[in-house]
N, C-alpha and C positions, 0 to 999 in steps of 0.2 A: 436620416433613418429610415428603416425598413417599415412598410405598412402592413396594418393586420392581413390584408388580401397577399402579402408576398411571403407570409410565414405557414409552414406546411404545419397542420394540427394533425395531432397525432392521438391516435385512440391504442388503447391496449388491451392484450388478449394473455391469459397466463400461458405461460413457458417454460422451457428448463430454468431458463437463468432468472426466474421470476416472472417480468412482466417484459414482452419484446412490442414492439412497435407493429404494427399491422402495415404491411407496404400498400395494400391496397386504396388505404384511405390516406396516404403522403402526398401533398402536391408535387408536381413535376420540379417545382422550383425551390429548392433547397437555399438555405442562408448559407454565406460563403464561410460564415465561421460560426462555431458553437463553442458557449463557454460553460464549462463544467463545473459545479462548485459545490461540495457536499457541506452540508450545515449542520452544526453542534455547538450549541452554547454561545452563538452570536447573532443572536436575536436583533440586538439593538442595532448593528451596522450593517444591514441588510440592504436598506433604503439607499446609504452612501455606498456600498458597494456596487449594487446594479447601475446607479443612476452614474458613476465614474466610470463604469464600463461602458457604457452607452454614448457617454461624450468622448471617450478615447476611439471607438471605434466608428462614431458617426462623424470626425472629424477625417477619417482615412475614407470615407465614402463606402463603407462595406455594411452589405447586408448581415444581420447576425441575431442569433436566439442565445439565450441565458438561461439554462436549467440548473437550477436548485434544489437539491436533494436532501432534503428533511431525515437524516438516520436516527429518527426517535429523539430529538433533541430536548435536553430537560426544560428548555426555557418556553416550550410551545410555540416555535419558530413555523411551525406550520399555518397557524392563523395569519401571522405577518404575511408571509408567503405569498398567500390567497389574497391578501389586501393588495400587495402591490402588483400582481398580474393580473388585476383588473384595470388599471390604469396603463399597464404596459403590454402592449399583444405581443411584444418580444420575447417575455418571461414565461416561461415554463417552469412547474413545481411537481416535484415528485413525492411522495411520504413515505418511507419505507415503515412494515408494519412492525416492525422492532428496530432495537440499534444493531445492525450488522456488522459495524465498524466501517471504518475510513475508507478502505480500499474497495470493500465491496460497495460503499455508495458510489464512489468513482466508476467501477464498473457499471452501477446503472445509469448513470449518466453517461457514460459513454455507448451504451446499448441503444439510448433514446436519441443520441446527438445526430442530427441531419445534416451539419455543415461540413464542406468541404476540409474545412480543418479545423481543428478541436481544441482549445486551451481548456488545461486543467489548473484550475488554483485553489487555494484555501479561501475561507468565507469570513476570515476575522480581518483582512485589508493589512496584514504582513505581506503578500502578496500582492503590489499595487497592481491595479488596474491599469495607470497609464505605461507600464513595461509591456504590455499586450501588444500594440503595434509593432514594437523591436523583435518581439520573438516569432509573429510570424512573418515579419522581413525576412528573417533569417532562412525562412522556409524554403523550399526551389532547389533545380536542380537535382542532385544527387543526396541534399540534405533533407531529410524526412522528419525529425526531431531536431527541436531546438529548447535546449533546458537552461531553465533560469539559473544562473550560478550568484549566489548571494556572497558578495565580496564583505561587506559590511553587514553582519547579522545584528538585528536590534532587539535580543532576547539578552535573558539575565543570564550570568557568567553560568550559574546552575543549569538552565538550559541548554546554553551552546556545550558545556561539557559533556550533559548528558546525551547530546547528540553527536558528539565527538566519538564517546565511547561507544555508542551505540553501531555508530558506522565501523569504527573499527575492530570490534568484535564479531560486528557481523561479516566483514572483510575476512577475518580470520577462520570463522567457521566456513567461508563458502571459498576460500583460496582466492577472492578476487577484491581490486580495489574499488573504494568506495568515497565520493569525494562528500564530508560532510556538508558543504555548500550547497548541495544541490539536491532539492526535493522532488516534491510534485508538481510543481510550477513549471508550464513548459507548453509549446504549441508542438501538434502533431498534424500530420497529413492524414487524407481517409484512410490510406494502405495500411498505416499503422494500427489506425484504431480498428480497422475490418479485422486486422491477424488479431488483434487482441480479445476482439469480441468472440471470435473463434474457438479462443482456449477453455476447455472443458473444466480446470482443475479447481479445486475449491478453494483452494489456500491461494489468495490473491496480496500480492505486493506489488503494486502500480510499478513502482521502479526497474524491479529485475524483469517483470513481464515485459517491460519496453525493453530493456536493454539486449533480454532473451531475442529477440525480433534480429538482432544485429543490422538494424538500419544505420543509415549512415545520419551521426547527431552533428549539432554544432551548440557551442556552450556561448551562452551570450550574458556577460555581465549585466547584472540589474541591481539597482536600489531595494532594502529590505526595510518594512515599515513596520513600526511599533506596535503592540497589541493593545487595543483600546478599548476590547471588549470581551468578556470570559477569561478562561485559562486554557493553556495546555491540557488535554486528556493523557497525554504521554509524559508520565512520572518516569523515574529511572527503572525502578523495577519492571515497570510495563515495557519500556526500551527493551530491556534485557532478554525477557520473554518472548517479546515479538523478533527479536534478533534469532532466536534459538527457534521459534517457529520456522522462521522464514528457512534459515539453514537446512532444516529437516525437509522444509518441503521443496528447496531448491539443490541441494547439495548431499552427497553420501560422505562427507569427510567425518561427520560423527561415526559413523560405521567403522571407517578407517581408523579413526581414534581408540575405538575398542579395540582391535586389533594390535595397537601399538603400547595400549594400556595392560591387555593380556601379556605381552612380549616382555614388558617392564617387569611385572609382576612375577613373571616366570624368571626372571633373569634376577630378581631379588631374594626368591626362595630359593633357586640355586646357590647363591652366596651364602644364605644361611645355612643350609643343609652341609655346605663345603667348610663353613666355621664351625659347626657343630662337629665333624669328623675331626675337625684338628682339634678342638678341644678335648674331644674324647680322648683320644691317641696322648694327647700330652697329660690327662689322667685328670682332667680338670671337670669333667661331668660324672658322676655318680651314678645318673638312673639313664641308661641309651635309649634313643628312641624319642625321646618329650619332645625335643626342638625339631625335629625331620616331623613329626606328625604335624605339631603347630604350623611349620612353614608350609606343609602340603595342605592344610585346611585353608588358611590364608590364602594360596594359590588358587586353589580350585575354588574356593566360594566368592574371592572378589572377581575373578575372568567372568563366572556364570553369573553373578547379579549385575554386573556392570552390562553384558552382552544381552542378557534379556533385556534390560531395561532401554536400552537403544534399539534395541530391534523391536521392541513394544510400542517406542515412539512411531518409528516407521511404520509398524501395522495399522498403530491409531489413522497414520495421515490416508493410507491406502482405504481401510474403513470408511472413512470421509468422503473419499473420492467413490468408492462403489456405490455407496448411498443414492448417489446422483440428486442431492436435492438442491433446490436452485440456491445460487448465491445469495440472493435477495428477493424481498416481496414489497412488490409496489401496491401499498393498501389503497391508495387515492392518488390523482393528479389534479392539475388544476383543470383539465377538460372536462373533468368527470359533472354530471348534471347534480350530484348531492354535494356537491362544492358550492352552488350556487344560493 
């Protein structure tokens, strides 16, 4: 197990991404592995999480650090993280100033991770710490990313259906295939982490950021644990909204759908006009022009409203990125003197 002296102690200073490591105070000897885990609603299982990680990595004789990011957890997990870090020098905690979301919290952890390899995992013990060595072993050679493939998910039927629907909807919106058995859990080389840390966009969705890098990936079958603490923050409605947000951030397909929708309404309107002419010449229409006017209103109004709506969503994304606000704000870390 790594000793306190072998671990880099990181101070923080304000930066574009919230708080960034001050490279002048980081020890030259970095850990071999950094474990990054966002924390939300799972205070009760944190001790089990970090101790099982320690056992798994100590058995491999690997130096490591564990970074827990408190994303404004409603169960006051920050106090527990501070308690655990006192007796575990390899454990570091970051507390975000408010709830920025899971993927922003992951970004915070990645930016503060010092290891040559970085593992991202959930804190609820559904991502089993015992599977981490297998993911790390898959890295090497051309493989820069090792993704955990959850063959038998230990979730409720509703959660599995929601996850399946989310990835199918996301795949349709982005014209790409997504495996619902693969999430954030995985091991990533320092090269991949550095590239992701340099990505400036405000809309963060970690799996797609990793995919965009294009580095060679391996898929490692892993066991999936049951959730013993808290409940998932992703309901079906939130998953669908997330899929739409991700599609707007990473794809132009919604814009292309607007064009197709406009053409479809144009064809429908032309069909209505042709039908009205036919009925008029047959003598079945007594008031000429009424149907064609209604059809024209439908055509112009529907195309304008749908086009403006989708373009407005993209402009909103551009506006958020143009503001250049930080992805997260670190309010405290376990190295701050005010936590003592």
